[in-house]
C-alpha positions as CSV (number, residue, x, y, z in Angstrom):
1,M,155.4,21.7,97.4
2,R,159.2,22.5,98.2
3,I,161.3,19.6,96.9
4,V,165.4,19.3,97.5
5,F,166.8,17.3,95.4
6,A,170.1,15.7,96.4
7,G,172.8,13.9,94.2
8,S,176.0,14.5,91.8
9,I,176.3,17.7,90.0
10,A,179.0,16.6,87.0
11,Y,180.6,17.9,83.8
12,D,179.8,15.3,80.8
13,Y,182.6,15.2,78.3
14,L,181.4,13.1,75.0
15,M,184.1,12.2,72.4
16,T,183.6,10.3,69.5
17,F,186.7,8.4,67.7
18,P,186.0,7.3,64.0
19,G,187.1,4.0,64.1
20,Y,187.1,1.1,66.5
21,F,189.1,0.9,69.5
22,K,189.7,-3.1,68.9
23,D,191.3,-2.4,65.6
24,N,194.1,-0.7,67.6
25,I,194.7,-2.8,71.1
26,L,197.2,-5.5,71.0
27,A,196.0,-8.8,72.5
28,D,199.6,-9.7,72.8
29,N,201.1,-6.3,74.3
30,L,198.3,-5.9,76.3
31,E,200.7,-5.4,79.5
32,R,202.4,-2.5,77.8
33,L,198.9,-0.7,76.5
34,S,199.7,3.0,75.5
35,L,196.9,4.7,73.5
36,S,195.8,7.8,72.1
37,F,193.1,8.4,70.4
38,L,192.5,11.5,68.1
39,V,188.5,12.0,68.2
40,D,186.4,14.1,65.6
41,S,183.8,16.1,68.3
42,M,183.8,16.5,71.6
43,N,180.4,17.9,73.3
44,R,180.5,19.4,76.9
45,Y,176.9,18.9,78.6
46,R,175.3,20.1,82.1
47,G,175.0,17.0,84.5
48,G,174.6,15.0,87.5
49,V,172.0,13.4,88.9
50,A,170.7,16.0,91.2
51,P,170.5,18.8,88.5
52,N,169.1,17.0,85.4
53,I,166.2,15.8,88.3
54,A,165.5,19.4,89.5
55,Y,166.0,20.9,85.7
56,S,163.1,18.6,84.6
57,H,161.1,19.0,87.4
58,A,161.4,23.2,87.5
59,L,160.5,22.7,83.6
60,L,156.8,22.0,84.6
61,N,156.8,25.0,87.3
62,G,158.2,22.6,90.0
63,N,159.7,24.4,93.1
64,A,163.6,22.3,92.8
65,T,166.5,22.9,95.7
66,I,169.0,21.2,94.6
67,L,171.8,20.3,97.8
68,A,175.0,19.2,96.4
69,A,179.1,19.7,96.2
70,A,180.7,21.8,92.5
71,G,183.7,23.1,92.1
72,Q,185.7,26.1,90.9
73,D,184.1,25.7,87.3
74,F,181.5,25.7,87.9
75,G,180.3,29.5,87.6
76,D,178.1,29.2,84.6
77,Y,176.6,26.1,85.3
78,Q,175.5,28.1,88.7
79,T,173.8,31.5,86.5
80,W,172.4,28.5,83.9
81,L,170.7,26.9,86.7
82,Q,169.1,29.9,88.6
83,A,168.3,31.1,85.1
84,Q,165.8,28.0,85.4
85,N,164.3,29.0,88.5
86,I,165.9,26.6,89.9
87,D,167.2,27.1,93.6
88,T,170.7,26.9,93.6
89,S,171.3,28.3,97.6
90,G,172.4,24.5,98.8
91,I,174.9,24.2,96.4
92,K,178.5,24.3,98.5
93,V,181.0,25.2,95.8
94,I,184.5,23.8,96.7
95,D,187.0,26.8,95.6
96,D,190.5,23.9,95.1
97,V,189.0,21.2,93.2
98,F,187.3,20.8,89.9
99,T,183.0,19.5,89.7
100,A,182.8,16.2,89.2
101,S,183.3,15.0,85.4
102,F,182.7,12.3,83.2
103,F,184.8,11.9,80.3
104,C,183.5,9.3,77.6
105,N,185.3,8.2,74.3
106,T,183.0,6.3,71.9
107,D,183.6,4.3,68.8
108,Q,181.7,3.5,65.8
109,G,180.6,0.4,67.3
110,N,179.7,2.2,70.5
111,S,182.1,0.6,72.5
112,Q,183.2,3.0,75.0
113,I,186.1,3.8,76.7
114,A,185.5,6.5,80.3
115,S,186.5,7.9,83.1
116,F,184.8,9.7,86.3
117,S,186.8,12.0,88.1
118,P,184.4,12.7,91.4
119,G,186.4,16.1,92.3
120,A,184.0,18.3,94.6
121,M,181.4,15.3,94.7
122,S,184.0,13.9,97.5
123,Y,182.8,16.9,99.3
124,A,178.7,16.3,99.4
125,S,179.1,15.7,103.1
126,Q,179.4,19.1,103.8
127,C,176.4,20.1,102.4
128,K,173.6,19.7,105.4
129,V,169.7,19.1,105.1
130,A,169.8,21.4,108.1
131,E,171.1,24.0,107.3
132,L,168.9,24.9,104.1
133,D,166.8,28.5,105.4
134,F,163.8,26.4,104.9
135,K,162.1,23.2,105.8
136,A,161.7,20.8,102.9
137,D,158.1,18.8,101.9
138,L,160.5,16.5,100.5
139,V,164.1,15.4,99.9
140,V,165.2,13.1,96.9
141,I,168.8,11.2,98.0
142,S,169.9,10.0,94.1
143,P,173.6,9.0,93.3
144,D,176.3,11.1,95.2
145,D,179.3,10.3,97.6
146,P,178.0,7.7,99.3
147,A,178.7,8.7,102.7
148,A,176.8,11.9,101.7
149,M,173.6,9.6,100.9
150,L,173.9,7.8,104.4
151,D,174.2,11.9,106.2
152,H,171.1,12.7,104.3
153,V,169.2,9.5,105.4
154,R,170.0,9.9,108.8
155,E,169.3,13.7,108.8
156,C,165.8,13.4,107.2
157,K,165.2,10.5,110.2
158,A,166.3,13.1,112.7
159,L,164.4,15.9,110.9
160,N,161.0,14.2,110.7
161,V,161.7,15.2,107.1
162,P,160.3,12.4,104.1
163,Y,162.5,11.4,101.5
164,V,162.7,9.7,98.5
165,Y,165.4,7.1,98.0
166,D,166.6,6.6,94.6
167,P,170.2,4.6,94.9
168,S,170.4,4.0,91.1
169,Q,174.1,3.9,90.3
170,Q,175.2,3.5,93.2
171,I,173.8,0.4,94.5
172,V,176.9,-1.6,93.6
173,R,179.0,0.8,95.7
174,V,177.1,1.7,98.9
175,D,177.6,-0.8,101.6
176,P,174.5,-3.3,102.0
177,A,174.0,-2.1,105.6
178,E,173.3,1.4,103.9
179,L,171.4,0.3,101.5
180,A,169.6,-1.1,103.8
181,E,169.1,2.2,106.2
182,G,168.2,3.9,103.5
183,V,165.0,2.2,102.1
184,E,164.0,1.3,105.6
185,G,161.9,4.6,106.7
186,A,161.8,6.0,102.9
187,H,158.7,7.6,101.9
188,M,159.2,6.4,98.1
189,L,161.9,4.2,96.5
190,I,162.6,5.2,92.9
191,V,164.7,2.5,90.5
192,N,164.5,0.7,87.3
193,D,163.7,-3.3,87.8
194,Y,167.2,-4.0,87.3
195,E,168.4,-2.2,89.8
196,F,165.5,-3.5,92.2
197,E,166.7,-7.0,91.6
198,L,170.3,-6.0,92.6
199,L,168.8,-4.3,95.4
200,N,166.9,-7.7,96.2
201,D,170.4,-9.3,96.2
202,K,172.3,-7.4,98.0
203,I,169.5,-7.0,101.2
204,G,166.9,-9.2,100.3
205,I,163.9,-6.6,99.7
206,T,160.8,-7.6,97.8
207,I,158.0,-5.9,96.3
208,D,156.0,-7.1,99.2
209,S,158.4,-6.2,102.2
210,V,158.7,-2.5,100.8
211,T,155.1,-1.8,100.3
212,K,154.0,-3.8,103.8
213,A,156.4,-1.2,105.5
214,G,154.4,1.8,104.0
215,T,157.5,3.2,101.6
216,I,155.4,4.2,97.7
217,L,157.6,1.6,95.1
218,A,158.1,3.5,91.8
219,I,160.0,1.0,89.5
220,T,160.5,2.5,86.1
221,L,160.7,-0.9,83.1
222,G,162.3,1.2,80.2
223,E,160.2,1.1,77.0
224,N,157.5,-0.8,79.1
225,G,156.8,1.7,81.0
226,A,156.4,1.8,85.2
227,V,154.5,0.6,87.7
228,V,154.2,2.4,91.3
229,Y,152.8,0.7,94.3
230,A,150.7,2.7,96.7
231,D,147.7,3.3,99.0
232,G,148.3,-0.9,98.8
233,E,147.4,-0.8,94.7
234,K,149.6,-1.6,91.6
235,H,149.5,0.9,89.1
236,E,150.6,0.4,85.8
237,A,151.4,3.2,83.3
238,A,152.9,2.9,79.4
239,A,155.8,4.6,78.5
240,F,155.5,7.3,75.9
241,T,156.5,7.0,72.5
242,P,159.8,9.3,71.0
243,N,159.7,10.2,67.4
244,E,163.0,9.5,67.8
245,I,165.9,8.5,69.8
246,K,169.4,10.2,70.2
247,D,170.7,9.4,73.7
248,P,169.3,7.3,76.4
249,T,171.6,9.3,78.9
250,G,169.5,11.0,81.5
251,A,165.9,9.8,80.9
252,G,165.2,8.4,84.2
253,D,166.4,11.1,85.9
254,A,164.1,12.8,83.9
255,W,161.3,10.6,84.3
256,R,161.9,10.9,88.2
257,G,161.2,15.3,87.8
258,G,157.9,14.3,86.0
259,F,156.6,12.0,87.9
260,L,157.4,14.0,91.3
261,R,156.1,17.0,89.7
262,G,152.6,15.1,89.4
263,Y,152.9,14.0,92.8
264,A,153.6,17.6,93.9
265,M,150.8,18.2,92.7
266,G,148.8,15.9,94.2
267,L,147.6,13.8,91.1
268,P,146.9,10.3,91.0
269,W,149.8,7.6,90.6
270,K,149.1,6.2,87.1
271,L,148.9,9.9,85.9
272,C,152.3,10.8,87.7
273,A,153.5,8.1,86.3
274,E,152.8,9.2,82.5
275,M,154.3,12.6,83.2
276,G,157.7,11.1,84.2
277,A,157.1,9.1,80.8
278,L,156.3,12.0,78.4
279,T,159.3,13.9,80.5
280,A,162.1,10.8,79.5
281,T,160.7,11.1,76.4
282,Y,162.0,14.5,75.5
283,V,165.4,13.3,76.9
284,L,165.7,10.5,74.6
285,E,164.8,12.8,71.5
286,Q,168.0,15.4,72.5
287,Q,172.0,14.5,73.1
288,G,172.5,15.7,76.6
289,T,170.7,15.5,80.2
290,Q,169.4,19.2,79.8
291,N,169.1,20.0,76.2
292,H,165.1,19.8,76.2
293,N,162.8,22.7,76.6
294,Y,159.0,23.3,76.2
295,S,156.4,25.2,77.8
296,V,154.2,23.9,80.3
297,S,151.2,23.9,77.6
298,E,153.3,22.5,74.9
299,Y,153.8,19.7,77.4
300,V,150.1,19.3,77.7
301,Q,149.1,19.4,74.5
302,R,151.5,16.3,73.7
303,F,150.4,14.3,76.9
304,R,146.8,14.4,75.2
305,T,148.4,13.0,71.9
306,Q,148.8,9.5,73.8
307,F,147.3,9.7,77.2
308,D,143.8,11.0,76.3
309,D,142.1,7.8,76.7
310,E,140.5,8.7,80.0
311,G,140.6,12.7,79.9
312,K,143.8,12.6,82.1
313,L,144.7,16.5,82.0
314,N,141.6,17.6,80.3
315,M,140.7,18.7,83.5
316,L,142.9,21.2,83.0
317,D,141.8,24.5,80.8
318,N,143.8,24.9,78.4
319,S,143.9,28.8,78.8
320,A,144.6,28.4,82.1
321,I,147.1,25.5,82.5
322,D,150.3,27.6,83.2
323,Q,148.8,28.8,86.1
324,V,147.4,25.4,87.4
325,M,151.0,24.1,87.4
326,I,152.2,26.3,89.9
């Protein structure tokens, strides 16, 4: 199955301040606030929702193409994605702007001061599903420039291409009518439990209204696992226990990458969700959203340490696992 991942591409600049912001803010002089914090570390990570999901999908030998806009500073990132067997032919490089960038400074109390520059993401509407040199089997529409998200929904409907609607962080920004248009007709809707409540508040959807329309609904529940409503049934899956948690950023994206790999293989819904759970755990255990790595065989062996009660992936012979997951 050839899946197209449409969404933001960004660089994450993460800094740490060795003190507390609150100790340097004078409450009586907020109208003249002017501060500069000398940080003791800064790291730049590859990020953005589309490549985050695509990377985890490709680690499991999934066929992943990214549809997104990037800027003049994207060269090294693009080379790295191609080295991970990710198709970058759908990425449009805007030469006179920078790739979207997230700047975040965190103090010792985990308070944060952050800024986001959309940069090239503002041009994402120029990236067209119809202009790809192949017909996608599935398009994943994730957080991006709101106009681009709506364009992708309309393109998929016009081209009769099934799509996954994954509005997540953009729910608070996207117009309710556009959210409703994205949900209506989606092959699949993926959100976390809080985001589903936001959708309910903004456009009045319920689990019944989504599933009765024939849409597959996947709701992630953090440490409580996930639930998938499909084929008239509710499929519950546990989370995978991490060895440690270094950074939760990008875990939801990784869950989608693993889940959709199982879906592309035609595996049962519960197993797909469990694949998402393990994939998310690998991200929790690392700093950065694309710094986890494993072979398919290593992944399956670790999967079996928690999800082996029903045989699960034991139907796949160890010696052939790399060939099976193609």
